[in-house]
N, C-alpha and C positions, 0 to 999 in steps of 0.2 A: 736660551731655548725658546723657540717660537710657539705661539698659541696653536698654530696649525700642526706643528710637530707633535704636541701633546695630544691633540684630537686624533691624529693618525695612529699614534702609538696605542691609545685607548681602544680604537676600533680594531687594531691588530690583535690586541689581547683578548677582546671579546670573541673575535673570529676564531682564534686559537682554542679558546675554551669550548666553543660550539663544536669545532671539529673533533676535539678530544672526547667530549661528551657523546657525540654521535657515534664515534668509533667504539667507545665502551658500551653504549646502549645496544648497538648492533651485535657486539660480541655476547652480551647478556642474552639477547633474544635468540641468537644462534645456539647457545648452550641449551636454553629451555626447549627450543624447537627440536633439537637433536635428541634430547633425553626425555621429552614430555611423556612418552608412553611407558617409561620405566619409573617415573616419579610416583611414589605412594606416600600417604600420610599416616600409615598404620602405627608407626612407632613414635610419632610426635607426642610429647606430653599433653595430657588433656587440657591443662591450663593455657596452652599455646594454640590449641585448635578448637576453641569454644565456638567459633563462627562457622566451622566447616561441617558440611552435611554429607560429604562423600570422601572416599579414601583415595581415589585416583585423581591426578592432576587434569587429565584430558580424557574425553570419552568420544567414541564414534557415535554419531546420531543414527539410530535405526532407520532404515528405509521403509517407507510405507506409501500406499496409494490412497488417494482421497475419495475413491469411489464409495458411495454410500454414506459419506460424511457430510454433515451440515456445519459450515463454518460461519461464524458471525463476527463482524467487526464494527467498532464504534469510534468515531472521531468527532471533534468539535472545532468550530472557529469562533473567534471573538474580535470585536472592534470596540474601542472605548474612547470617550472624549471627556476630558476634564475641562469644564467650561466655567464661565465667570460666576454663575449662580448655582450650578448643580453639576453632578457627574452622571454620565450616561454610558451604559454598557449594552452592547448588542451581541447576542450569542445565537448560534445555530449548531445543533448536533444531528448527526445522521447515523443510522444503523443499516448495515448491509448483511444479507445472508446469501452465501453461495451454497446451493445444494448440489453436490457432486453426484450425479446419477451413475448407476452401474454400467450404463452404456458409454460413459465417458463425457456426456454433455454436462454443462453447468447451467443451472437455473437460478438466476439472481432474483432477489426480492429486496424491498427497501422499507425501512421504518423511520419515521411515520409515513414518508412518501419519497418519491424520487427527488422532489424539491421541497425539503422540510421547511416549515415556517420558522421565522426568527422569534427570539424572545428578547424583551427589553427590560432593563433594570435601571432604576435611577436612585440617586442619593442627593439630598439637599443639605446634608451635614458637611461641615468644613473638614473633610478628610485630608490628611497629609498625602503627599505623593506616594509614600511607601504604603500607607493603608489602602489607597485607591488601587495600587498595583496588586496588593494582596486580594482585595475584593474582586478585582477583575479575574485573577487566576481562580479564585474560589467559585465564582459564578460560571466560569467556563467548565470547570470540573463538575459542578452541580448539574449542569445541563447534560453533560456526557453520561454521568452515572444514572440520571433519571431515564435517559434514552436507553441505556443498557438494561435497566430493570424492566422497562416496558417491552423491550425487544424479547427478553427471555420469557416474559409472560405470554407473549404472542406465539412464539415458536421456540421449542427447546432445541438449541444447537448442541452439537457435541463439544464445541470449544468456542469461547468468546474471547476475542482479542481487542484490547483497548489501546489506543494510541497514547503512550505516555505511562507514567508511573502509577502504581496501585496505592500510592500514598501521597499526601500533600507534601510538597517540597518544604523543608524547614524555613526557607525565607518567606513562605506564604502563610505561616502560622502566626496569628496576631499576638502581640505581647499584652495588649490591653484586653483583659477578660470582661470588661464591662461595656464595651462598645459594640456597634452594629456589625463590625467585621467579624468579631468573635462569634456573634450569634449566627452569622452566615456559615462560619467555619464549623460550628456545632451541628448545624443542619446537614452540612456536607458529610460529616463523620457518621451521622445516622444513616445516610444513603449508602455509604461504603459498607457499613455493617450489614445492611439489608442485602447488598449485592453479594458479599461474601457468604452470608447465610443461605440465600436463595440458590446460589451456584452449588454450595455444599449439599443442600437437601435434594437438588435435582440432578446431582452427579454431572455437572457441567464443568469442564476444564476452563479455568480463567487465567489469562495472562496479560500483563502489560508489556508493550513493546516500546523500547526507547532506543532511538537511532543514534543520537548525539550525546550520549552520557558523558559527563565530565567527572565522574566518580574515579577515585583512586583506591578503591577498597581492595582490589586484588593485590596491588603493590604493597599495601599495608599488611595484608595477610602473609605474603611471601617474605616481607621484611622480618616478620616474627619467627618464621620457621626455617628459612634457608640454612641458618647455622646448624640447626638440628639435622637437616637433610645431609649436609656435608659430613657431620659427625657419624651419620649412619652409612656413609659410603656412597651417597648419591650426589649428583651435580658437582663432582670434584673440581671441575674447571672453574667454578665460581670463586675458588680461593685466589685466583689470579687477578680478579678485578674488584673494584669498589662497588659491590652490588648494592650496599645500603645507600650510598650516595645516588646511584642510578635510580633506585626504586622510589626515592623521595620526589623525583621529577616526572615520573610516568603516570599518565592517565591510563585507565584500564584498557580503553580502546586502542591506544597507541602500543601498549605493552603486548596485547594479545593479537594484534593484527598480523604480526610477522611470526607468531608462534602457532596459532591455530590454522589449520587447512580447511577449505570448504568442506562442509559435512561433519565438522568436529565442534564440540562444545567444551567449555571449561568445567571445572568442579563447581558444585553448588554451595552457596554459603548464605548465612543469615544476613538480612538487613540489620545493621548494628543495633538500632534502638529496639528491634523486636527480640533480639537475643537477650538484651537487658530486661525487657518486659517479661519474657518467659521465666528468667531466673527470679525476678521479683515476685511473680505469681507463686512460684514454689516456696519462697520464703514466707509469703503471706499465709500460705496454707500449712506452714510449719512442717513441711516435709523434710526428710533428712537431706543435708547439703550434698551428700555424695551421690544423689540421683544421677543417672545417666542422662545425656542430652535428649535421647529419644523419650525417656520418661517425662522429662521436663516439657517437651513438645506436647505430649499427650495430655498432661495436666492442664497446660495452657489452652489447648484446643477445646477441652471440655468446658472451660470457663467461657471462652469466646462464643461458643454456640448457644449459650444462654442469652435471652433477650437483654440487650443493653450491655453485653459483655465487651471486653476489649477487642482490639483488632487481633486476628490470627497472626502468627509469625509470618513474615514475608521471606521467601527464598529467592535467590538471585543466581543466574548463570549467564554466561556470554556464549553466543554461537556464531560461527562464521558460515554464512550461507552462500556467498559468492566470492569470486577471486578478486575482483577489483573494487571492493567496497569494504568499509570497516565492519567489524562484528556488530551485532545488535545485542543489547542488554534485555534480558527477559526476567520479569518479576512474576511471582505466583504465590497465592496463599497456601500455607501448609496446614492441612487439616488432620493429618495422621502421620505415622512413621514411614509410610511407603513413599519416601521422597524420590528415590531413583526411578521408580516405576512412573510416578507422575511426571517427572522431568523428561524422561524418555518419550512419553506420550506427547507432551507439549512440543518438544523439539522436533519429533518426527512428523508432526502435522504442520508446524511452522515452516520447516525446511522446503517442502515443495511449493509452498505459497510464496516463499521469499527467494527463490532461485530461478526466476523466470528471466532475469536480466543480469548479466555478469557484472554490471556496474552499479546495481542498485539492490540493497539488501532488505528493504522494507517489504513485508508481506503485501501481496496484491490487493487483498481485501481492505487493508488499511488505506492504500492509495485510493481505492474506490470510495471509501467512506469520507476521506479527506476532500475529494472532488465534490461530493454531495454537500458537505458541511461548509465549504469555503464561502466566506462572505465577500460580497462585492462592495468596495468603498462607495460606489454610487448609491447603493441601498441605504447606507448609513447617512449619506448626505441628504437623501430624500427625507429621512426621518427628521434630521436637524432642520431642514427647510420648513417642514410642516410645523415643527415646534415654534420656529421663528414666526411663521405666519399667524398661528393661533394665539401666541402669547404677546404679539406686537412688540417684540424685543429682538435685538440683534445678538446672535450668539458668536462666540469666538470660532473662527474657521479651523482652528488647529486641533487635531486630535491624534492620538497615538494608534498606529496600526499594529494590531496584535493578531494577525491571522497567519498561521503557520502552514506552509506547504512545502513538500520536498522539491517542488519545481520552481519555487519563487526565490 
């Protein structure tokens, strides 16, 4: 048996598995799409639906007009260089306000200006590549949240949209609690708390918009409850396929893309660590363990609103805004039990902002903020050249480009 025969057979086996998986995945999505409006979580045991905040699988997004609404958006850009003797980070964040007048016109304004200044951060400590990556992410987020806080001090918008998550990604949380990266992380957490508190006190809707989420949370939730749905007479066709095997391979965006239609959103669920924090708060306060999820949220919210309290729970849902792009993930802080009303308000305002182009799902105000915050590599090179000139030393010409744009 030849080597080439073995390779060909191996390739054939992989191709067959891909074809079979795709076939099963498409059947799984077809069943969900066909029955999505009839699927309810009412009778699911409480221990299996701890993360769920709504009873229906899918929701129509209410239609609304933006006339008389002030929408704010914030985004940031970052460039970084790990050089021979120090590390350098350049950030720029931009805030945009779209004031939708009642006559249909839109009046834009910018904070701090149409061409915001850059911020520079340096470190002369021997950081590992992982620590420097964490510090870069933290400084970018720090710049964005500072910009958001100053923006809402200047003008009270009805809703504030931030590009990205409302929490630090786990990979950016430093393990070393004694180092400079952890100090930067603590400062960022204080800013997040101020943002949540200020939006709460001023009645400003707050949402983080994530376009390319790699989360598989929805698949994990469905994996726990589909057997119960089948026992209750729902999604009966699921019995014919290996839905558990399929769900272990699905990202949320891939799963929901062929299930949701434009103008629809998924059910809302807790960000996992916040569900655990809420339950831990209840235990700390020695409340009965049989408290409802709504009561747990309320207790946790009261603690968070105190100075220095923990983060509020974060709710998540996905919404499909246009036909030819993936759904977007939306995160929002939970301040009270009126979750559905809050979600409907956020989704109804985001939908018209994100449905201007059938092939691009990101809200237009985020695109505008991104354009204002985007850093030019030439700007960074000028700074490096100035440092070289004034320090009489040659710097490494290599640096990492970390400037995100939907068009790059």
